[in-house]
C-alpha positions in Angstrom: 95.0 58.2 83.9 95.4 54.6 82.7 98.7 52.7 82.0 99.3 54.0 78.7 99.8 57.6 80.2 102.9 56.0 82.3 104.3 53.7 79.8 104.6 57.0 77.3 105.9 59.1 79.9 108.7 56.2 80.8 109.2 56.0 76.6 109.8 59.8 76.6 112.2 59.3 79.2 114.2 56.3 78.2 114.9 58.3 75.4 116.9 60.6 77.5 119.0 58.1 79.2 122.6 56.9 78.0 123.4 53.6 76.8 124.4 50.8 79.4 122.6 53.1 81.9 120.3 52.1 85.0 117.6 53.9 86.7 116.1 53.4 89.9 113.6 55.5 91.5 111.6 55.3 94.7 108.0 56.2 95.6 108.8 57.5 99.2 107.9 56.5 103.0 106.4 58.7 105.3 108.7 59.6 108.2 107.8 59.4 111.8 105.8 62.1 113.5 105.4 61.4 117.1 105.8 58.1 119.0 104.3 55.5 116.6 102.5 58.2 114.4 103.5 58.6 110.8 103.2 61.7 108.6 100.5 61.0 105.7 102.2 59.4 103.1 102.2 61.0 99.4 104.3 59.9 96.4 107.4 61.5 94.9 105.9 63.2 92.3 108.5 62.1 89.9 107.5 58.7 90.6 103.8 59.0 90.3 104.5 60.3 86.9 106.1 57.4 85.7 104.2 54.8 87.2 100.9 56.1 88.7 101.0 54.0 91.8 100.3 55.9 95.0 101.9 53.7 97.7 104.6 54.1 100.0 108.4 52.0 100.1 108.3 50.7 96.1 110.7 50.9 93.6 111.1 51.6 89.9 113.9 49.9 88.1 115.2 49.7 84.6 118.1 49.4 82.7 118.6 50.4 78.8 121.0 48.1 76.7 121.2 48.6 73.0 117.9 50.6 72.8 116.5 47.9 74.9 114.4 48.5 77.9 114.2 46.2 80.5 111.5 47.5 83.2 110.5 46.1 86.7 108.5 47.2 90.1 109.8 46.2 93.4 106.8 45.7 96.0 106.1 45.2 99.8 104.5 41.5 100.4 101.2 41.3 101.8 101.9 40.4 105.5 98.0 38.8 106.7 99.0 40.6 110.0 99.2 44.2 109.1 96.5 43.7 107.0 94.1 44.0 109.7 95.3 46.8 111.0 96.3 49.0 107.9 94.6 47.3 105.0 95.8 45.5 102.4 99.1 46.5 100.1 98.9 46.3 96.4 99.2 43.3 94.6 101.4 42.1 91.7 98.6 42.3 89.1 97.4 45.6 90.7 101.0 47.3 90.6 101.2 45.7 86.4 97.4 47.0 85.6 98.2 50.6 86.7 102.0 51.2 85.7 102.2 48.6 82.4 104.9 47.2 84.0 104.6 43.6 83.8 108.0 42.3 86.1 106.9 42.3 89.5 108.5 41.4 92.4 109.4 42.0 96.2 111.4 44.8 97.6 113.3 42.4 99.6 114.6 41.2 96.4 115.7 44.3 95.3 119.5 44.5 96.4 120.4 41.1 95.6 118.3 41.5 91.9 120.7 44.2 91.8 123.9 42.8 92.1 123.1 40.3 89.5 122.4 42.5 87.3 125.4 44.4 87.7 127.6 41.2 88.2 126.1 40.1 84.2 126.0 43.0 82.6 128.5 46.2 81.5 126.8 49.4 83.1 128.4 52.6 83.2 125.8 55.0 84.7 123.5 54.8 87.3 120.0 57.9 86.9 118.8 58.8 90.3 116.3 61.7 91.0 119.2 64.0 93.5 116.5 67.0 94.2 117.9 68.5 96.5 116.7 72.6 97.4 118.8 73.1 100.8 122.2 72.0 101.8 120.7 71.0 105.3 117.6 69.2 104.4 117.2 65.8 105.8 119.0 63.5 102.5 116.6 61.4 100.8 116.2 57.8 99.9 117.6 58.5 96.4 120.6 60.2 97.8 121.1 57.7 100.7 121.1 55.3 97.8 123.9 57.2 95.7 126.3 56.6 99.0 125.4 53.4 98.9 126.6 52.9 95.0 129.0 55.3 95.5 130.6 53.2 98.0 130.3 49.6 96.5 130.3 50.4 92.8 132.5 53.4 92.4 132.8 53.0 88.8 129.3 53.4 88.0 128.9 57.2 87.3 125.9 58.6 89.5 123.6 60.7 87.1 120.9 63.2 88.4 117.4 62.2 86.5 115.7 65.0 88.2 116.2 67.9 85.2 115.3 65.1 82.4 112.1 63.8 84.2 111.1 67.9 84.9 111.7 68.7 81.5 108.8 66.4 80.4 106.7 67.5 83.3 106.2 71.3 82.1 104.3 70.3 79.0 100.5 69.0 80.2 98.9 66.1 78.1 95.3 66.5 77.5 94.5 64.2 80.5 96.5 66.4 82.9 94.7 69.2 81.8 91.5 67.5 82.5 92.8 66.6 86.2 93.4 70.4 86.4 90.6 71.4 85.6 88.5 69.2 88.0 90.8 70.6 90.4 89.9 74.0 90.0 85.9 73.5 89.5 86.5 71.7 93.4 88.3 74.8 94.2 85.6 77.1 92.7 82.5 75.4 94.8 84.9 75.8 97.8 85.0 79.3 97.7 81.6 79.9 97.0 80.6 78.1 99.9 83.3 80.1 102.3 82.0 83.3 100.7 78.3 82.1 101.4 78.7 81.8 104.6 81.2 84.6 105.5 79.8 87.1 107.8 82.1 90.1 110.1 83.0 88.5 113.5 83.8 84.9 112.1 87.4 83.3 113.0 89.1 83.0 109.7 89.5 79.2 110.3 86.0 79.1 110.4 85.2 80.6 106.7 88.1 78.1 106.1 86.0 75.4 107.5 83.2 75.8 104.6 86.0 75.5 101.9 87.2 72.3 103.2 83.9 70.6 103.8 83.2 71.3 100.0 86.8 69.8 99.1 85.8 66.5 101.6 82.7 66.5 99.8 84.0 66.0 96.7 85.9 63.4 97.6 89.6 65.5 97.8 92.0 63.9 99.9 94.7 66.5 100.2 94.7 70.5 99.5 97.6 71.9 96.8 98.5 73.7 99.8 98.0 75.0 103.0 95.0 77.4 102.9 95.4 80.7 103.5 92.6 83.0 104.3 93.8 86.2 105.5 91.6 89.2 106.7 92.2 92.6 107.0 96.1 93.4 107.6 97.0 89.7 107.4 96.2 89.8 103.8 99.6 91.5 103.4 101.6 88.9 104.3 102.4 86.6 101.3 102.3 83.6 103.5 99.8 83.8 106.4 98.6 80.6 107.5 97.9 80.8 111.2 94.2 81.7 109.7 93.1 82.6 113.5 92.3 86.1 113.7 88.6 87.8 113.6 87.5 89.2 110.2 86.4 92.3 111.3 83.7 94.4 109.6 84.2 96.3 106.7 87.8 94.3 106.1 88.8 92.5 102.8 89.3 88.7 103.3 92.1 87.3 100.6 91.9 83.3 99.8 94.9 81.6 98.1 93.6 78.0 98.1 93.5 74.7 96.4 92.0 71.5 95.8 94.4 68.7 94.6 92.4 66.2 92.5 94.1 62.8 91.6 97.5 64.6 92.6 97.1 67.6 90.3 96.3 70.8 91.7 94.2 74.0 91.2 95.6 76.9 92.4 93.5 80.3 93.2 93.6 83.5 95.0 90.5 85.6 95.7 89.7 88.5 97.4 86.3 89.9 98.7 84.6 92.2 101.5 83.6 90.1 104.3 80.0 92.5 104.5 79.4 91.9 101.0 80.7 95.0 100.0 83.5 97.3 98.9 84.7 100.7 100.0 85.5 103.3 97.6 89.6 102.8 98.0 89.0 98.7 98.5 86.9 99.1 95.2 90.0 100.9 93.3 92.9 98.8 94.4 91.0 95.4 93.2 90.2 97.3 90.3 94.1 98.1 89.6 94.6 94.3 90.0 92.3 92.8 88.4 93.5 95.0 85.4 97.0 93.8 85.9 95.8 90.2 85.7 93.2 90.9 82.5 96.2 92.4 80.9 99.2 90.1 81.5 96.5 86.9 80.9 96.3 88.4 77.6 100.3 88.2 76.7 100.4 84.7 77.1 101.0 82.7 74.1 103.7 81.2 72.1 107.4 82.4 72.1 106.6 85.1 74.7 109.2 85.5 77.4 107.8 84.2 81.0 110.1 87.4 82.4 107.7 89.7 80.2 104.7 88.8 82.1 105.9 90.4 85.4 107.7 92.9 83.8 103.8 94.1 82.6 102.1 93.0 86.0 104.5 95.6 88.1 104.2 98.4 84.7 100.2 97.9 84.9 100.5 98.6 88.9 102.7 100.9 88.8 100.9 103.3 86.3 97.9 102.8 88.0 98.8 103.3 91.4 100.5 106.7 90.5 97.1 107.9 88.7 95.7 107.1 92.7 98.6 108.6 94.2 99.8 105.7 96.3 103.2 106.0 94.5 104.6 108.9 92.9 107.8 107.0 90.9 106.9 103.4 89.2 110.0 101.7 90.9 108.3 102.5 94.1 105.7 99.8 93.1 108.2 97.0 94.9 107.3 98.7 98.4 103.0 97.1 97.8 104.0 94.3 95.2 106.9 91.8 95.7 106.8 88.7 94.6 106.8 87.1 90.6 103.4 86.8 88.7 103.3 83.4 87.2 104.9 79.8 88.1 104.1 76.5 86.9 101.2 74.2 87.6 100.7 70.4 88.0 101.5 67.5 90.0 103.2 70.1 92.1 101.4 73.8 92.8 104.6 75.5 92.1 105.0 73.0 89.6 109.0 71.9 88.2 110.5 73.6 85.4 113.1 75.4 84.8 112.2 79.3 84.6 116.0 80.4 82.9 115.5 82.0 79.5 112.0 80.3 79.6 109.7 80.7 76.6 106.3 80.2 76.3 105.1 76.9 74.5 101.9 75.0 73.9 101.3 72.7 76.9 102.4 75.1 79.3 100.1 75.5 82.5 100.9 78.6 84.6 99.2 80.7 87.2 98.8 84.8 86.9 98.7 86.0 90.4 99.3 90.1 90.7 98.5 91.6 93.7 98.5 94.7 96.2 99.5 94.9 99.3 99.2 98.1 101.4 99.6 97.5 104.9 99.1 100.9 106.1 95.3 100.6 104.8 95.1 97.6 106.2 94.2 96.2 102.3 95.9 92.9 100.9 94.3 92.2 97.2 95.3 88.8 94.9 93.7 87.8 92.3 95.0 84.6 90.3 93.8 82.4 87.5 95.3 79.3 85.5 95.9 79.4 82.6 97.0 76.6 79.8 99.2 78.1 76.9 97.9 76.9 73.3 98.9 76.8 70.1 97.8 80.4 69.3 97.4 81.6 72.5 95.9 80.6 75.6 92.7 79.5 77.7 91.7 80.5 81.1 91.0 76.9 83.1 89.9 78.9 85.6 87.4 81.2 83.6 84.4 80.5 85.7 85.4 81.7 88.7 83.6 85.3 88.4 86.2 88.0 89.3 84.6 91.9 88.8 83.6 94.0 92.0 79.6 93.7 90.6 79.6 89.8 90.2 81.2 89.7 93.8 79.0 92.5 95.6 75.5 90.2 93.9 76.6 87.1 95.6 77.2 88.5 98.7 73.9 90.0 98.7 72.4 86.3 98.0 
């Protein structure tokens, strides 16, 4: 992305902010893991979406008065000694070139700068990213800062900017779609490498290693989420991540995995027989899931309620499972399919956005991932595509990933 992308994102956000308001966002900082080791840093995605900067301990600050915007970045000052150990930190010039923000200062100056700004101007509110998923989670830097503001500037109304940024992130630009496509392309190559080396008797983590090798070879720094390689009965566990079982002859292997490319994610589920040949029962249930995938995807277009996708998936799965005798009533399908079929995809794998009463619109990127999980048969099947809502329908971004029984078996024969 070039700086114009981030400038545009900020300008769209500024339109949502009240007059005489402040905005403060934090890049974040990697927490301590153990002893002198920290967890790997990854930037707060809303901070990244507005600045493009992938470096910790940076603050983005802006204020809006009389429809005029002033914006600043506060970065770490270079330390020649530390640079010998961990490398150089971003310079003022680099930060300006990436973000398009011209006013760059050092982070040591932030609190005094904020105090002067509040002393010499009249502001009524301050916007912070106050995302919180669970009550007992560790407080974020923004939440700690909110407490400090509340204690020292009680006249400032604290507002949560998180929903406003999320609303912008729901609609992907052509630049973002290109990054997602690249992430999917690398994911596809990784799947094929894994399948081409698969054979009965291997460990699930050995299969995973072939996927990892492809991603690292393509310069991928991180994964969309922890890779799932689930064979046999393990495939009926939705978020199975142990990946340490032996893959038995005759079993299916359910993959749920994705590359992360420039922080944008691919999210693909794939199921194949480790010995290269589906049994008749496996083939029957695989084709049921594939039918649900294709029919649900065909519904995607502007104006369609998001909830309709899962309703249709459940209907197809139930009707087909009744035909083959797995269930007798449609309501029984929840025993074998127990998750939603679709979520947003982007900078986060389960990307941000409000699903309540959601109507599909152009620019949204969604997953479509029906499945069947038949524990008593040791059959777990999930097939997933990534789909863009277009002006008049949809585009399957993962269309180059082959899906049919015949294609999978032909590939495995090679």
